[in-house]
C-alpha positions as CSV (number, residue, x, y, z in Angstrom):
1,M,42.2,-13.2,-14.7
2,T,38.8,-11.7,-15.0
3,A,38.4,-8.4,-13.0
4,P,36.1,-8.7,-10.0
5,Q,32.6,-7.5,-10.3
6,N,32.3,-4.1,-8.5
7,I,29.1,-3.6,-6.4
8,V,28.1,-0.5,-4.6
9,F,25.4,-0.5,-1.8
10,A,23.7,2.9,-1.5
11,L,22.6,2.9,2.2
12,V,19.7,5.1,3.0
13,E,19.6,6.3,6.6
14,D,17.8,3.7,8.9
15,F,18.5,0.9,6.4
16,T,17.7,-2.7,7.6
17,H,20.8,-4.3,9.0
18,M,19.6,-7.9,8.4
19,A,19.2,-7.2,4.6
20,F,22.6,-5.5,4.6
21,A,24.4,-8.6,6.1
22,C,22.5,-11.0,3.8
23,A,23.6,-9.0,0.8
24,V,27.3,-8.6,1.6
25,D,28.2,-11.9,3.3
26,P,27.3,-14.2,0.3
27,L,29.8,-12.1,-1.8
28,R,32.5,-12.5,0.9
29,I,31.9,-16.2,1.1
30,A,32.0,-16.6,-2.7
31,N,35.4,-15.0,-2.8
32,L,36.6,-17.2,0.1
33,I,35.4,-20.5,-1.5
34,S,36.7,-19.7,-5.0
35,G,40.0,-18.4,-3.7
36,T,39.6,-15.6,-6.2
37,P,38.3,-12.0,-5.8
38,L,35.1,-12.5,-7.8
39,Y,33.4,-9.5,-6.1
40,Q,34.4,-6.3,-4.5
41,W,32.1,-3.9,-2.9
42,S,31.8,-0.5,-1.2
43,Y,29.2,1.6,0.4
44,A,27.7,5.0,-0.2
45,S,25.5,7.4,2.0
46,L,24.1,10.9,1.7
47,D,27.0,12.5,3.5
48,G,29.8,10.2,2.2
49,H,31.0,9.4,5.7
50,W,28.6,7.2,7.7
51,A,25.3,5.4,7.3
52,R,23.2,4.3,10.3
53,S,21.0,1.3,10.3
54,S,17.6,1.1,12.1
55,D,19.2,-0.9,14.9
56,G,21.7,1.9,15.6
57,T,24.8,0.3,13.9
58,R,27.0,2.9,12.1
59,I,28.7,1.8,8.9
60,E,31.6,3.7,7.5
61,V,31.1,4.4,3.8
62,Q,33.5,5.3,1.0
63,H,31.3,7.4,-1.3
64,A,28.6,10.1,-1.2
65,F,25.4,9.7,-3.2
66,N,26.4,12.7,-5.4
67,A,29.7,11.1,-6.2
68,L,28.9,7.4,-6.9
69,P,31.9,5.5,-8.5
70,D,31.9,3.4,-11.6
71,C,30.4,0.0,-10.8
72,D,28.8,-3.1,-12.4
73,R,25.9,-3.2,-10.0
74,L,24.3,-0.8,-7.5
75,F,21.8,-1.7,-4.9
76,V,19.7,0.8,-3.0
77,L,19.0,-0.5,0.6
78,S,16.6,1.3,2.9
79,G,14.5,0.4,5.9
80,I,11.7,2.0,7.9
81,G,10.5,5.5,7.2
82,M,11.9,5.7,3.7
83,Q,8.6,7.3,2.5
84,G,9.2,10.5,4.5
85,K,12.8,11.0,3.4
86,D,14.1,13.3,0.6
87,H,15.7,11.0,-2.0
88,T,16.4,13.8,-4.5
89,V,20.2,13.6,-4.4
90,L,20.3,9.8,-4.6
91,L,17.7,9.7,-7.4
92,N,19.5,12.3,-9.5
93,A,22.7,10.2,-9.1
94,L,20.9,7.0,-10.1
95,R,19.4,8.7,-13.1
96,R,22.9,9.8,-14.3
97,K,24.2,6.2,-13.8
98,D,21.3,4.7,-15.6
99,R,21.6,7.2,-18.5
100,L,25.4,7.3,-18.9
101,T,26.6,3.8,-17.9
102,R,25.7,0.1,-18.0
103,T,25.4,-0.1,-14.2
104,R,22.5,-2.4,-13.2
105,I,20.6,-0.7,-10.5
106,G,18.6,-2.8,-8.0
107,A,16.9,-2.5,-4.7
108,L,16.8,-4.4,-1.4
109,C,14.1,-4.4,1.3
110,S,12.1,-1.1,1.1
111,G,14.7,0.3,-1.4
112,S,12.1,-0.7,-4.1
113,W,10.1,2.3,-2.9
114,V,13.0,4.6,-3.6
115,L,13.4,3.2,-7.1
116,A,9.7,3.4,-7.8
117,T,9.7,7.0,-6.7
118,G,12.3,7.7,-9.4
119,G,10.3,5.9,-12.1
120,F,12.8,3.1,-12.5
121,L,10.3,0.3,-12.0
122,N,7.5,1.7,-14.2
123,G,6.1,-1.2,-16.3
124,R,8.4,-3.7,-14.6
125,E,7.9,-6.5,-12.1
126,A,9.2,-5.8,-8.6
127,S,9.1,-7.0,-5.0
128,I,9.1,-5.2,-1.7
129,H,8.7,-6.2,1.9
130,W,5.2,-7.5,2.5
131,E,4.4,-4.8,5.1
132,Y,4.5,-2.2,2.3
133,H,2.5,-4.0,-0.3
134,D,-0.8,-2.2,0.1
135,S,0.6,1.3,0.2
136,F,3.1,0.5,-2.6
137,M,0.3,-0.6,-4.9
138,E,-1.7,2.5,-4.2
139,E,1.2,4.8,-4.6
140,F,2.8,3.1,-7.7
141,P,0.0,1.5,-9.8
142,E,2.3,1.5,-12.8
143,V,4.6,-1.1,-11.2
144,N,3.7,-4.8,-11.4
145,L,4.3,-5.6,-7.7
146,L,4.7,-9.3,-7.0
147,R,4.6,-11.2,-3.7
148,N,7.8,-13.0,-4.7
149,V,10.7,-13.1,-2.3
150,F,12.8,-11.5,-5.1
151,V,12.5,-10.5,-8.8
152,A,15.6,-11.2,-10.8
153,D,14.9,-8.5,-13.4
154,G,18.1,-8.1,-15.4
155,K,18.1,-4.3,-15.3
156,H,16.5,-3.6,-11.9
157,P,16.5,-6.7,-9.6
158,T,14.7,-6.3,-6.3
159,A,14.5,-8.4,-3.1
160,S,11.9,-8.1,-0.4
161,G,14.3,-7.9,2.5
162,G,15.6,-10.0,5.3
163,T,16.8,-13.4,4.1
164,A,15.2,-12.9,0.7
165,T,18.3,-10.7,0.1
166,A,20.5,-13.7,0.5
167,D,18.2,-15.6,-2.0
168,L,18.7,-12.9,-4.6
169,M,22.5,-12.8,-4.0
170,L,22.8,-16.6,-4.3
171,H,20.7,-16.4,-7.5
172,L,23.1,-13.8,-8.9
173,I,26.2,-15.8,-7.9
174,A,24.7,-18.8,-9.7
175,Q,24.2,-16.6,-12.8
176,D,27.7,-15.2,-12.7
177,H,29.8,-18.3,-11.6
178,G,27.6,-21.3,-11.8
179,H,25.1,-23.3,-9.6
180,D,27.8,-25.3,-7.8
181,L,29.4,-22.2,-6.3
182,S,26.0,-20.8,-5.2
183,V,25.3,-24.1,-3.5
184,A,28.7,-24.1,-1.8
185,V,28.0,-20.5,-0.5
186,S,24.6,-21.4,0.9
187,D,26.1,-24.5,2.6
188,Q,28.8,-22.3,4.2
189,M,26.0,-20.0,5.4
190,V,24.1,-23.1,6.8
191,Y,21.3,-21.8,4.6
192,N,19.5,-24.9,3.3
193,A,16.1,-23.3,2.5
194,V,17.2,-21.2,-0.5
195,R,14.2,-20.0,-2.4
196,E,13.6,-19.4,-6.1
197,A,12.4,-16.0,-7.2
198,T,8.8,-17.3,-7.5
199,G,8.7,-18.3,-3.9
200,A,5.9,-16.6,-2.0
201,Q,7.2,-13.9,0.4
202,K,4.9,-14.9,3.3
203,V,4.2,-18.5,4.2
204,S,1.1,-20.0,2.7
205,L,-2.3,-19.3,4.2
206,Q,-2.5,-23.0,5.1
207,S,0.7,-22.8,7.1
208,R,-0.2,-19.5,8.8
209,K,-3.5,-20.8,10.0
210,G,-2.6,-24.5,10.5
211,M,-5.2,-25.4,7.8
212,R,-5.3,-27.7,4.8
213,N,-8.8,-26.9,3.7
214,A,-8.8,-25.8,0.0
215,H,-12.2,-24.3,0.1
216,L,-11.3,-22.0,3.0
217,A,-8.0,-21.0,1.3
218,A,-9.9,-20.2,-1.9
219,A,-12.5,-18.1,0.0
220,I,-9.8,-16.0,1.7
221,T,-7.8,-15.6,-1.5
222,R,-11.0,-14.2,-3.1
223,M,-11.5,-11.8,-0.2
224,E,-7.9,-10.6,-0.3
225,G,-8.3,-9.9,-4.0
226,S,-11.4,-7.7,-3.7
227,L,-10.9,-5.5,-0.7
228,D,-11.8,-2.4,-2.6
229,S,-15.1,-3.9,-3.9
230,P,-16.3,-6.5,-1.4
231,V,-18.5,-9.3,-2.5
232,S,-21.0,-11.2,-0.4
233,P,-20.1,-14.5,1.4
234,S,-23.0,-16.2,-0.5
235,L,-21.4,-15.2,-3.8
236,I,-18.0,-16.4,-2.6
237,A,-19.5,-19.7,-1.5
238,R,-21.1,-20.2,-4.9
239,E,-17.9,-19.4,-6.7
240,I,-15.9,-22.0,-4.8
241,G,-18.6,-24.6,-5.0
242,I,-20.0,-24.9,-1.5
243,S,-23.0,-23.7,0.4
244,T,-23.1,-20.5,2.4
245,R,-23.7,-22.6,5.5
246,Q,-20.6,-24.7,4.8
247,L,-18.6,-21.5,4.4
248,E,-19.8,-20.3,7.7
249,R,-18.8,-23.5,9.4
250,L,-15.3,-23.5,7.9
251,F,-14.7,-19.9,9.1
252,G,-16.0,-20.8,12.5
253,K,-14.0,-24.0,12.9
254,Y,-10.6,-22.6,11.6
255,L,-10.7,-18.9,12.3
256,N,-13.3,-18.5,15.1
257,A,-15.0,-15.8,13.1
258,S,-17.8,-15.4,10.5
259,P,-16.9,-14.8,6.9
260,K,-18.3,-11.3,7.2
261,K,-16.2,-10.5,10.3
262,Y,-13.0,-11.9,8.8
263,Y,-13.6,-10.0,5.6
264,M,-14.0,-6.7,7.5
265,D,-10.9,-7.4,9.5
266,L,-8.9,-7.8,6.2
267,R,-10.3,-4.5,5.0
268,M,-9.5,-2.7,8.2
269,A,-5.9,-4.0,8.3
270,R,-5.5,-2.6,4.8
271,A,-7.0,0.7,5.8
272,R,-4.6,1.0,8.7
273,H,-1.6,0.3,6.5
274,L,-2.7,2.9,4.0
275,L,-3.3,5.5,6.7
276,V,0.1,4.9,8.3
277,Q,2.2,4.4,5.2
278,T,0.8,6.8,2.7
279,E,-0.5,10.4,2.3
280,M,-3.8,9.3,0.7
281,S,-6.8,11.2,1.8
282,I,-9.1,9.5,4.2
283,I,-11.9,9.3,1.6
284,D,-9.4,7.7,-0.8
285,V,-8.4,5.2,1.8
286,A,-12.1,4.5,2.5
287,L,-12.8,3.9,-1.2
288,A,-9.7,1.7,-1.5
289,C,-11.1,-0.5,1.3
290,G,-14.6,-0.8,-0.1
291,F,-16.4,2.0,1.8
292,E,-18.7,4.4,-0.1
293,S,-18.6,7.1,2.5
294,S,-15.9,8.5,4.9
295,G,-18.5,8.6,7.7
296,H,-19.2,4.9,7.6
297,F,-15.5,4.1,7.3
298,S,-14.7,6.3,10.3
299,R,-17.2,4.6,12.5
300,V,-16.1,1.1,11.6
301,Y,-12.4,2.1,12.0
302,R,-13.1,3.5,15.5
303,T,-14.9,0.4,16.5
304,T,-12.0,-1.8,15.3
305,F,-9.0,0.2,16.5
306,G,-10.3,2.5,19.2
307,C,-9.6,5.7,17.3
308,T,-10.8,7.5,14.2
309,P,-8.8,7.6,11.0
310,V,-8.1,11.3,11.8
311,K,-6.7,10.5,15.2
312,Q,-4.7,7.7,13.7
313,R,-3.0,10.2,11.5
314,E,-2.5,12.6,14.3
315,R,-0.6,10.0,16.3
316,L,1.9,9.7,13.5
317,G,2.6,13.5,13.7
């Protein structure tokens, strides 16, 4: 009988419990349905005793980060606040694993941030929870970040978190033991909306806004792709083949805003993400959001959020 695949989950303090459950339970169910121990798993934390999730649940672990066991796969799972944590011990252990063994090292939820910090994802495609997209792209430009629910990279697979973790696990089960078992596991989970890796992480713009207008969707996609160098609504209208007046009407009808106002709101949302999630200077945040001066940026930010960028940062302290 083939030995079970051994998987270790490295749980960073304040890890996301939903992603944890969606990672482990498909493995348990695969064993149950097959009647064979196809997988075995264990947990690791910094102190080697306990790991606490962001909802306060404490998980007893079997290993410390500095004494990771031999395994076939290892997944780093973290949650909120991982940017401010010291990952030195874990990253040193992962580098030893990567250098000396054939362990495939992946990441779940915001764990991709940890791997990127250690250089594991340089030059590779990766996914991370949508909330960290803006800050991740600024912090790790050498990583090809996708908006996919997961990236099934053979060496460093990543999942964006939540139920996307289940999607990745079902994908790996299909790779390891066939499509039929993967389907049987998803049926047992009453999970009928299994997504492929290329599935968009957030629902489509049309679904979010209750719209089916292709011109409006194209205009917003153009805006979202040029937040650091804004273009005029008239240029956007020409590019998508309609008049500026038509564009104004579409934004008013579906979004109750002008194209200019909606565009600015997108830029301000990105600015807030970067201020909260990164250590970028305020002038760098301003430039990343299409402002040529920190003074102008500060005035618009205060009008939008009721506080200056400096005050926003102070509140985090």
